[in-house]
N, C-alpha and C positions, 0 to 999 in steps of 0.2 A: 339717780345715782350713777348710771353709766355716763351720763354727761358730765357730772362732776369729775369722775375719774379721768375721763378724756381730757377736760380742761385742765386738770392738774398735771397730767403728763405733758402737755404742751407748755404749760407754764414752766415745769422743771427743766424741759429741754431748753426753752428760751433762757433761763437762768444759767444753764451751763454754757450754752453758746456765748452768752454775754460775758461770763467769767472767762472763757477762753480769749474772747476778743479783748477784754481789759487786760489779761495777762500779756498778750502779744503787744498791745500798745504800751504797756509798762516796760516790756524789754526794750521796745524801740525808743523810748524816751528816758530810760533809766539814768540815774545820775550817781549811782554807786558802781564803780567798775572794779571787778576782781582780776588781777593780773597774775597769771602763772609765771613763776620764777624758777625753772630748772637751773641746774649750774651753768653759767655762761658769763663771759666777760662782758656780753652785750647788754647785760641787765643795767649796767650804769647808765645806758641812754634812757631808759625808762625812769630810773631814779632821779636823775639830775636834770633831764630836759623834758620828757613828756609829762611826768607827773606835776611839776609846777604849772605847766601850760593848761593842763586839763583842769587842776584845782581852781586857776584863775577863770575858768569857764563855768565854774559851780559844780564840778564833779568831786566826789570823794573816791580815792584810789586806795585799794586794799591789795596787798602783795601776799600771795600764798607761795611757799617754797615746795619744790619737788626735788626727789633725788635724781630723777631720770627725765629725759625729754619725753618718753613714751608715757610716763606718769602724767605729764602736763597735758598731752594730748587726750588721754583718757578723761581728766578732769574737764577738759574743754567740751568733750562730747557729752559728758554727763551733766553739764551745766554748773560745775563747780567754779569755773573760771569764765571769763569773757573773752580774753585774748592772752596770747603769749608771743614772744619774739625770737624763740631759739631755734628754728628750723629753716632749712632752705627748700626750694621747690623740688629738688630730686628727693629729699628725705620725705617731704609730704606726699608726693605721689605714690611712693612705696607704702607709706603708712595707710592712705586711702585704699589703695589696691588690696592690701592684706586684711583690712578690717572692714571694709564696705562702707566706711564713713564719707562724709562730704565736707570735710574742712577745706576752707578756701583762704587765699591770700587777699589782703586789702591793700597792702603797699610793701614795697622793698624797703629794707633799712640799711643804714651805713653798717658794713660788715668788715670783718678781719679776714685776710686771706690766709691760706695755708703757706708755710715757710719751710724751708729746709735749714735745720739747725745743726751745729756742732759745738761741742765743749772743747774738743781736742784741736780743731783745725779753724783757720780764720779766712780761708778762701777756697772756692770750688776747685781751683786749679791744683789743689793739693791731693786730690783724690787718687788713690792707689788701687792697683789690681787686688781684687779679693775682698776689699773692705766691706763692711756690713752697713745696711741702712734699714732703719726701723720705719715701718709703714703702717698706718692705722688699719684695722681688721674689718671696719664696717664698710659696707659696699661704696657709699657716696664718697667717703673721705680717702678710701683706697684709691678710687679712680683718680680723684684730684692729685694724689702724691704721684702716681705714675705718670700722669700727664705733666706734672712739674719736672720730673727727672727727665722726661723727653725734651721738654723746653730747654733745659740747661745742657742737653747733649750727653747725659750719661748713659741713656738708653735709647732705642728707637722702638716706638710701638707701631703696630700694623695700622697704616693710614686709613684703612677701611673699617676699623673698629669703632664703636660708638664711644666718644670720649667720656661720657657720663657713667659707663660701665666697665672701665678698664680694669683688668686684673693681670697677674703675672702671665698668663696665657697669651695676652696680646703683645708681649715683648718679642720683637723679631731680631733685635741685636742688642747685645749686652757685652760691649767689647772690654770693658774692665772686669768682666765675671763678678759683679757686685752680688753680694748675698743679701737677700731681702728677708727681714723677719717681721711678720704681720702680727701686731698686738693691739690690744685695746688703746685707743688714743690717750686715754687719761693716764696710762702707765708709762708713756714715752718720755715725759719730763724726768721721772726718777731713774730711767734706764740710760739717759744720755752720757752720764759718766762711763758707762761700761761698753758704749757702741761708738762707732765712728761718726755717723750721721743719723739723724732723725727727721722724718717729715711728719709735721702735724698741723692742725688748724692753729692759727695765731691766737685764737681765744683761749686755747687750752694752754699755751705757753705763757700768755699774760697772766691768767689765774694762778699759774705755777710759780710765777715770779721770775721766769727766764728773760734776761734782758735781750733788747733788740740787737745788741752788738754780737749775739751769737746767731743771728738770722743771716744767711748766706744768700738767699734768693727767695723770692715768692712768686706764687702762681699768677697766671693771667686770669683775672676773675671772669667767669661767665655769669650772666644773669641768673642762671637756673641755680647757682651756688650762693647767691646773695640771701642774707637772711630776710625773713618776712613777718609781718604781723599776721597771725593766723587767727581765724574766727570761724564759727559755724556759718554755713552757706546762709542761713535765714537772717543772720545778723549783718551781713555785708554791706547793706545799704541803709542801716540805721543812722540816726543822727550822731550818736555816740562814736560809731565806727568811723564816720567821716571826720569827726573831730580828732580822734586818735590818728587818722591818717595825715591830717593837717599838721599835727604836732611833729611827725617824723619827717615831714617835708619842709620844715620851717627853717628860716634864717638861724634862728637860735640853735637849732641841731647842727647845721654847718659850721657855726662858729664853735660849738663846743668841741667837735671832733678835730677842728684845726688848731685850737688854742688851749685846750685843757691839758695840763702838764702830764697826767697820767694816761691820756688817751691819744695825744698828738703822735702821728706817725704809724699808728695801728690801723685806724679804720679808713675804709675807702667808701666815698659817696657812691650810692647805687646808680647802675645805668638802666636797670629794669623798671 
């Protein structure tokens, strides 16, 4: 009897190990991919370019919508989705640090830079003393905004400051005495009529229907601010992840961002 129980225990352990092994193998060779879709103008790249290419390779693509980027990250961690494309490295680093997760990038994607917009003005040269500028209040986009204002000469930031973490405290010169109002970037399009200038990610403006004619300047894009395809670390070298990467680096992707009427002029090909 004891020998039987011992044999049964070994057999059960073997079944569990085999099941886990099969599960990992299934994950590596899966053909149904679930894509997280938080609000982002970049989703069009997945819908119109990546999805058709992956379907031609035999994949089935399912989209799951999320109201926030953090929700999409949570779903990725919990296995509800396989990848999404709505965050840059600076944001991902903060998320991993705060949550203890190990999400990773497999490829940089075409991205839309931050712009400075104005409904009231058509030139940067029209800036007047004391005018107001809306700035996104999340850390990464806030830093991008102050870096852009430094680039166009409206302010000067401390040359020793980390460009990825700039805040108002890093401004050492503000000759026009500009008034900065930090708000959620999603609110900036609605407030442009009431303010002199607003800095925001171009994707936010594109989703809000703000025309490029209102964009007066754009940032110098750093690789750390290019959007990424994000996956779990364990999935980074799977066959399906490599196929996703290939689709984002394809000639079809480059042709799309250069020629699609609604995307042309917005996206920048990644350097990272």
